[in-house]
Chimera marker file (.cmm) of the C-alpha trace (Angstrom):
<marker_set name="trace">
<marker id="1" x="34.715" y="98.916" z="20.919" r="1" g="1" b="0" radius="0.5"/>
<marker id="2" x="36.083" y="101.670" z="22.918" r="1" g="1" b="0" radius="0.5"/>
<marker id="3" x="39.128" y="103.325" z="21.608" r="1" g="1" b="0" radius="0.5"/>
<marker id="4" x="41.343" y="105.871" z="23.371" r="1" g="1" b="0" radius="0.5"/>
<marker id="5" x="43.513" y="108.074" z="21.176" r="1" g="1" b="0" radius="0.5"/>
<marker id="6" x="46.252" y="109.721" z="23.203" r="1" g="1" b="0" radius="0.5"/>
<marker id="7" x="47.879" y="112.489" z="21.029" r="1" g="1" b="0" radius="0.5"/>
<marker id="8" x="50.326" y="115.364" z="21.420" r="1" g="1" b="0" radius="0.5"/>
<marker id="9" x="49.276" y="118.779" z="20.152" r="1" g="1" b="0" radius="0.5"/>
<marker id="10" x="49.665" y="119.208" z="16.335" r="1" g="1" b="0" radius="0.5"/>
<marker id="11" x="50.245" y="115.339" z="15.987" r="1" g="1" b="0" radius="0.5"/>
<marker id="12" x="47.338" y="114.651" z="13.724" r="1" g="1" b="0" radius="0.5"/>
<marker id="13" x="45.468" y="112.793" z="16.564" r="1" g="1" b="0" radius="0.5"/>
<marker id="14" x="42.350" y="114.919" z="15.981" r="1" g="1" b="0" radius="0.5"/>
<marker id="15" x="42.238" y="114.100" z="12.204" r="1" g="1" b="0" radius="0.5"/>
<marker id="16" x="42.880" y="110.408" z="13.010" r="1" g="1" b="0" radius="0.5"/>
<marker id="17" x="39.999" y="110.533" z="15.681" r="1" g="1" b="0" radius="0.5"/>
<marker id="18" x="37.525" y="112.153" z="13.094" r="1" g="1" b="0" radius="0.5"/>
<marker id="19" x="38.520" y="109.532" z="10.534" r="1" g="1" b="0" radius="0.5"/>
<marker id="20" x="37.586" y="106.796" z="13.075" r="1" g="1" b="0" radius="0.5"/>
<marker id="21" x="34.446" y="108.425" z="13.892" r="1" g="1" b="0" radius="0.5"/>
<marker id="22" x="33.164" y="108.180" z="10.242" r="1" g="1" b="0" radius="0.5"/>
<marker id="23" x="31.617" y="104.686" z="11.239" r="1" g="1" b="0" radius="0.5"/>
<marker id="24" x="27.836" y="104.469" z="11.628" r="1" g="1" b="0" radius="0.5"/>
<marker id="25" x="26.513" y="104.613" z="15.066" r="1" g="1" b="0" radius="0.5"/>
<marker id="26" x="29.766" y="105.758" z="16.572" r="1" g="1" b="0" radius="0.5"/>
<marker id="27" x="30.236" y="108.212" z="19.413" r="1" g="1" b="0" radius="0.5"/>
<marker id="28" x="33.228" y="110.458" z="19.147" r="1" g="1" b="0" radius="0.5"/>
<marker id="29" x="34.606" y="112.671" z="21.787" r="1" g="1" b="0" radius="0.5"/>
<marker id="30" x="37.038" y="114.716" z="19.806" r="1" g="1" b="0" radius="0.5"/>
<marker id="31" x="39.540" y="117.009" z="21.753" r="1" g="1" b="0" radius="0.5"/>
<marker id="32" x="38.716" y="116.506" z="25.269" r="1" g="1" b="0" radius="0.5"/>
<marker id="33" x="40.271" y="119.782" z="26.851" r="1" g="1" b="0" radius="0.5"/>
<marker id="34" x="43.477" y="119.164" z="28.601" r="1" g="1" b="0" radius="0.5"/>
<marker id="35" x="42.188" y="120.109" z="31.888" r="1" g="1" b="0" radius="0.5"/>
<marker id="36" x="39.625" y="117.187" z="31.910" r="1" g="1" b="0" radius="0.5"/>
<marker id="37" x="40.342" y="113.495" z="31.934" r="1" g="1" b="0" radius="0.5"/>
<marker id="38" x="38.479" y="111.045" z="29.740" r="1" g="1" b="0" radius="0.5"/>
<marker id="39" x="34.959" y="110.517" z="30.962" r="1" g="1" b="0" radius="0.5"/>
<marker id="40" x="33.410" y="107.518" z="32.345" r="1" g="1" b="0" radius="0.5"/>
<marker id="41" x="30.735" y="106.180" z="29.992" r="1" g="1" b="0" radius="0.5"/>
<marker id="42" x="28.172" y="103.582" z="30.078" r="1" g="1" b="0" radius="0.5"/>
<marker id="43" x="27.080" y="103.169" z="26.462" r="1" g="1" b="0" radius="0.5"/>
<marker id="44" x="26.701" y="100.340" z="24.143" r="1" g="1" b="0" radius="0.5"/>
<marker id="45" x="27.708" y="102.084" z="20.954" r="1" g="1" b="0" radius="0.5"/>
<marker id="46" x="31.299" y="102.094" z="19.727" r="1" g="1" b="0" radius="0.5"/>
<marker id="47" x="33.189" y="104.991" z="21.106" r="1" g="1" b="0" radius="0.5"/>
<marker id="48" x="36.447" y="106.787" z="20.364" r="1" g="1" b="0" radius="0.5"/>
<marker id="49" x="37.910" y="109.557" z="22.538" r="1" g="1" b="0" radius="0.5"/>
<marker id="50" x="40.912" y="111.674" z="21.825" r="1" g="1" b="0" radius="0.5"/>
<marker id="51" x="42.786" y="113.303" z="24.856" r="1" g="1" b="0" radius="0.5"/>
<marker id="52" x="45.776" y="115.421" z="24.895" r="1" g="1" b="0" radius="0.5"/>
<marker id="53" x="49.114" y="114.314" z="26.379" r="1" g="1" b="0" radius="0.5"/>
<marker id="54" x="49.448" y="116.363" z="29.592" r="1" g="1" b="0" radius="0.5"/>
<marker id="55" x="51.040" y="116.182" z="33.060" r="1" g="1" b="0" radius="0.5"/>
<marker id="56" x="47.744" y="117.196" z="34.649" r="1" g="1" b="0" radius="0.5"/>
<marker id="57" x="46.111" y="113.798" z="33.573" r="1" g="1" b="0" radius="0.5"/>
<marker id="58" x="48.667" y="111.106" z="32.541" r="1" g="1" b="0" radius="0.5"/>
<marker id="59" x="47.625" y="108.024" z="30.513" r="1" g="1" b="0" radius="0.5"/>
<marker id="60" x="46.808" y="105.689" z="33.327" r="1" g="1" b="0" radius="0.5"/>
<marker id="61" x="44.071" y="108.063" z="34.560" r="1" g="1" b="0" radius="0.5"/>
<marker id="62" x="42.468" y="108.288" z="31.165" r="1" g="1" b="0" radius="0.5"/>
<marker id="63" x="42.750" y="104.373" z="30.828" r="1" g="1" b="0" radius="0.5"/>
<marker id="64" x="41.147" y="103.907" z="34.204" r="1" g="1" b="0" radius="0.5"/>
<marker id="65" x="38.310" y="106.378" z="33.684" r="1" g="1" b="0" radius="0.5"/>
<marker id="66" x="37.487" y="105.547" z="29.934" r="1" g="1" b="0" radius="0.5"/>
<marker id="67" x="38.274" y="101.792" z="30.116" r="1" g="1" b="0" radius="0.5"/>
<marker id="68" x="39.146" y="101.407" z="26.409" r="1" g="1" b="0" radius="0.5"/>
<marker id="69" x="39.426" y="98.031" z="24.542" r="1" g="1" b="0" radius="0.5"/>
<marker id="70" x="42.161" y="99.471" z="22.678" r="1" g="1" b="0" radius="0.5"/>
<marker id="71" x="44.381" y="102.690" z="22.448" r="1" g="1" b="0" radius="0.5"/>
<marker id="72" x="46.644" y="104.486" z="20.064" r="1" g="1" b="0" radius="0.5"/>
<marker id="73" x="49.290" y="107.082" z="20.728" r="1" g="1" b="0" radius="0.5"/>
<marker id="74" x="49.838" y="109.754" z="18.111" r="1" g="1" b="0" radius="0.5"/>
<marker id="75" x="53.167" y="111.694" z="18.191" r="1" g="1" b="0" radius="0.5"/>
<marker id="76" x="54.384" y="114.270" z="15.654" r="1" g="1" b="0" radius="0.5"/>
<marker id="77" x="57.422" y="113.449" z="13.558" r="1" g="1" b="0" radius="0.5"/>
<marker id="78" x="60.706" y="115.031" z="14.655" r="1" g="1" b="0" radius="0.5"/>
<marker id="79" x="60.697" y="117.222" z="11.544" r="1" g="1" b="0" radius="0.5"/>
<marker id="80" x="57.199" y="118.611" z="12.384" r="1" g="1" b="0" radius="0.5"/>
<marker id="81" x="57.920" y="119.127" z="15.927" r="1" g="1" b="0" radius="0.5"/>
<marker id="82" x="61.167" y="120.939" z="15.113" r="1" g="1" b="0" radius="0.5"/>
<marker id="83" x="59.492" y="123.185" z="12.626" r="1" g="1" b="0" radius="0.5"/>
<marker id="84" x="56.578" y="123.917" z="15.026" r="1" g="1" b="0" radius="0.5"/>
<marker id="85" x="59.067" y="125.222" z="17.577" r="1" g="1" b="0" radius="0.5"/>
<marker id="86" x="60.681" y="127.672" z="15.054" r="1" g="1" b="0" radius="0.5"/>
<marker id="87" x="60.176" y="131.326" z="14.796" r="1" g="1" b="0" radius="0.5"/>
<marker id="88" x="56.661" y="132.422" z="13.608" r="1" g="1" b="0" radius="0.5"/>
<marker id="89" x="55.932" y="135.224" z="11.318" r="1" g="1" b="0" radius="0.5"/>
<marker id="90" x="52.168" y="135.258" z="11.841" r="1" g="1" b="0" radius="0.5"/>
<marker id="91" x="52.436" y="137.914" z="14.425" r="1" g="1" b="0" radius="0.5"/>
<marker id="92" x="53.927" y="140.396" z="11.892" r="1" g="1" b="0" radius="0.5"/>
<marker id="93" x="51.406" y="139.615" z="9.118" r="1" g="1" b="0" radius="0.5"/>
<marker id="94" x="48.259" y="142.001" z="9.064" r="1" g="1" b="0" radius="0.5"/>
<marker id="95" x="44.864" y="140.449" z="8.416" r="1" g="1" b="0" radius="0.5"/>
<link id1="1" id2="2" r="1" g="1" b="0" radius="0.2"/>
<link id1="2" id2="3" r="1" g="1" b="0" radius="0.2"/>
<link id1="3" id2="4" r="1" g="1" b="0" radius="0.2"/>
<link id1="4" id2="5" r="1" g="1" b="0" radius="0.2"/>
<link id1="5" id2="6" r="1" g="1" b="0" radius="0.2"/>
<link id1="6" id2="7" r="1" g="1" b="0" radius="0.2"/>
<link id1="7" id2="8" r="1" g="1" b="0" radius="0.2"/>
<link id1="8" id2="9" r="1" g="1" b="0" radius="0.2"/>
<link id1="9" id2="10" r="1" g="1" b="0" radius="0.2"/>
<link id1="10" id2="11" r="1" g="1" b="0" radius="0.2"/>
<link id1="11" id2="12" r="1" g="1" b="0" radius="0.2"/>
<link id1="12" id2="13" r="1" g="1" b="0" radius="0.2"/>
<link id1="13" id2="14" r="1" g="1" b="0" radius="0.2"/>
<link id1="14" id2="15" r="1" g="1" b="0" radius="0.2"/>
<link id1="15" id2="16" r="1" g="1" b="0" radius="0.2"/>
<link id1="16" id2="17" r="1" g="1" b="0" radius="0.2"/>
<link id1="17" id2="18" r="1" g="1" b="0" radius="0.2"/>
<link id1="18" id2="19" r="1" g="1" b="0" radius="0.2"/>
<link id1="19" id2="20" r="1" g="1" b="0" radius="0.2"/>
<link id1="20" id2="21" r="1" g="1" b="0" radius="0.2"/>
<link id1="21" id2="22" r="1" g="1" b="0" radius="0.2"/>
<link id1="22" id2="23" r="1" g="1" b="0" radius="0.2"/>
<link id1="23" id2="24" r="1" g="1" b="0" radius="0.2"/>
<link id1="24" id2="25" r="1" g="1" b="0" radius="0.2"/>
<link id1="25" id2="26" r="1" g="1" b="0" radius="0.2"/>
<link id1="26" id2="27" r="1" g="1" b="0" radius="0.2"/>
<link id1="27" id2="28" r="1" g="1" b="0" radius="0.2"/>
<link id1="28" id2="29" r="1" g="1" b="0" radius="0.2"/>
<link id1="29" id2="30" r="1" g="1" b="0" radius="0.2"/>
<link id1="30" id2="31" r="1" g="1" b="0" radius="0.2"/>
<link id1="31" id2="32" r="1" g="1" b="0" radius="0.2"/>
<link id1="32" id2="33" r="1" g="1" b="0" radius="0.2"/>
<link id1="33" id2="34" r="1" g="1" b="0" radius="0.2"/>
<link id1="34" id2="35" r="1" g="1" b="0" radius="0.2"/>
<link id1="35" id2="36" r="1" g="1" b="0" radius="0.2"/>
<link id1="36" id2="37" r="1" g="1" b="0" radius="0.2"/>
<link id1="37" id2="38" r="1" g="1" b="0" radius="0.2"/>
<link id1="38" id2="39" r="1" g="1" b="0" radius="0.2"/>
<link id1="39" id2="40" r="1" g="1" b="0" radius="0.2"/>
<link id1="40" id2="41" r="1" g="1" b="0" radius="0.2"/>
<link id1="41" id2="42" r="1" g="1" b="0" radius="0.2"/>
<link id1="42" id2="43" r="1" g="1" b="0" radius="0.2"/>
<link id1="43" id2="44" r="1" g="1" b="0" radius="0.2"/>
<link id1="44" id2="45" r="1" g="1" b="0" radius="0.2"/>
<link id1="45" id2="46" r="1" g="1" b="0" radius="0.2"/>
<link id1="46" id2="47" r="1" g="1" b="0" radius="0.2"/>
<link id1="47" id2="48" r="1" g="1" b="0" radius="0.2"/>
<link id1="48" id2="49" r="1" g="1" b="0" radius="0.2"/>
<link id1="49" id2="50" r="1" g="1" b="0" radius="0.2"/>
<link id1="50" id2="51" r="1" g="1" b="0" radius="0.2"/>
<link id1="51" id2="52" r="1" g="1" b="0" radius="0.2"/>
<link id1="52" id2="53" r="1" g="1" b="0" radius="0.2"/>
<link id1="53" id2="54" r="1" g="1" b="0" radius="0.2"/>
<link id1="54" id2="55" r="1" g="1" b="0" radius="0.2"/>
<link id1="55" id2="56" r="1" g="1" b="0" radius="0.2"/>
<link id1="56" id2="57" r="1" g="1" b="0" radius="0.2"/>
<link id1="57" id2="58" r="1" g="1" b="0" radius="0.2"/>
<link id1="58" id2="59" r="1" g="1" b="0" radius="0.2"/>
<link id1="59" id2="60" r="1" g="1" b="0" radius="0.2"/>
<link id1="60" id2="61" r="1" g="1" b="0" radius="0.2"/>
<link id1="61" id2="62" r="1" g="1" b="0" radius="0.2"/>
<link id1="62" id2="63" r="1" g="1" b="0" radius="0.2"/>
<link id1="63" id2="64" r="1" g="1" b="0" radius="0.2"/>
<link id1="64" id2="65" r="1" g="1" b="0" radius="0.2"/>
<link id1="65" id2="66" r="1" g="1" b="0" radius="0.2"/>
<link id1="66" id2="67" r="1" g="1" b="0" radius="0.2"/>
<link id1="67" id2="68" r="1" g="1" b="0" radius="0.2"/>
<link id1="68" id2="69" r="1" g="1" b="0" radius="0.2"/>
<link id1="69" id2="70" r="1" g="1" b="0" radius="0.2"/>
<link id1="70" id2="71" r="1" g="1" b="0" radius="0.2"/>
<link id1="71" id2="72" r="1" g="1" b="0" radius="0.2"/>
<link id1="72" id2="73" r="1" g="1" b="0" radius="0.2"/>
<link id1="73" id2="74" r="1" g="1" b="0" radius="0.2"/>
<link id1="74" id2="75" r="1" g="1" b="0" radius="0.2"/>
<link id1="75" id2="76" r="1" g="1" b="0" radius="0.2"/>
<link id1="76" id2="77" r="1" g="1" b="0" radius="0.2"/>
<link id1="77" id2="78" r="1" g="1" b="0" radius="0.2"/>
<link id1="78" id2="79" r="1" g="1" b="0" radius="0.2"/>
<link id1="79" id2="80" r="1" g="1" b="0" radius="0.2"/>
<link id1="80" id2="81" r="1" g="1" b="0" radius="0.2"/>
<link id1="81" id2="82" r="1" g="1" b="0" radius="0.2"/>
<link id1="82" id2="83" r="1" g="1" b="0" radius="0.2"/>
<link id1="83" id2="84" r="1" g="1" b="0" radius="0.2"/>
<link id1="84" id2="85" r="1" g="1" b="0" radius="0.2"/>
<link id1="85" id2="86" r="1" g="1" b="0" radius="0.2"/>
<link id1="86" id2="87" r="1" g="1" b="0" radius="0.2"/>
<link id1="87" id2="88" r="1" g="1" b="0" radius="0.2"/>
<link id1="88" id2="89" r="1" g="1" b="0" radius="0.2"/>
<link id1="89" id2="90" r="1" g="1" b="0" radius="0.2"/>
<link id1="90" id2="91" r="1" g="1" b="0" radius="0.2"/>
<link id1="91" id2="92" r="1" g="1" b="0" radius="0.2"/>
<link id1="92" id2="93" r="1" g="1" b="0" radius="0.2"/>
<link id1="93" id2="94" r="1" g="1" b="0" radius="0.2"/>
<link id1="94" id2="95" r="1" g="1" b="0" radius="0.2"/>
</marker_set>
């Protein structure tokens, strides 16, 4: 099995990928940087890779390179996205 997780930032895709990677003899490529496409691999073990939604490498590029047997798209809920876009107070909190 070869699974590609295609997720937006702060969507929970990393946690989902880490959960999937709990299987024995599973290769997990978690949080492939957004300036890289999913790698071409030739391995007999089950593999899961998580890539970030970006315009630099659209989904078809990741699919062609990684050749998954399945894929999953993780998107944040509208409420989570809205709250993430709001004002931040962390810059004014010392420590």
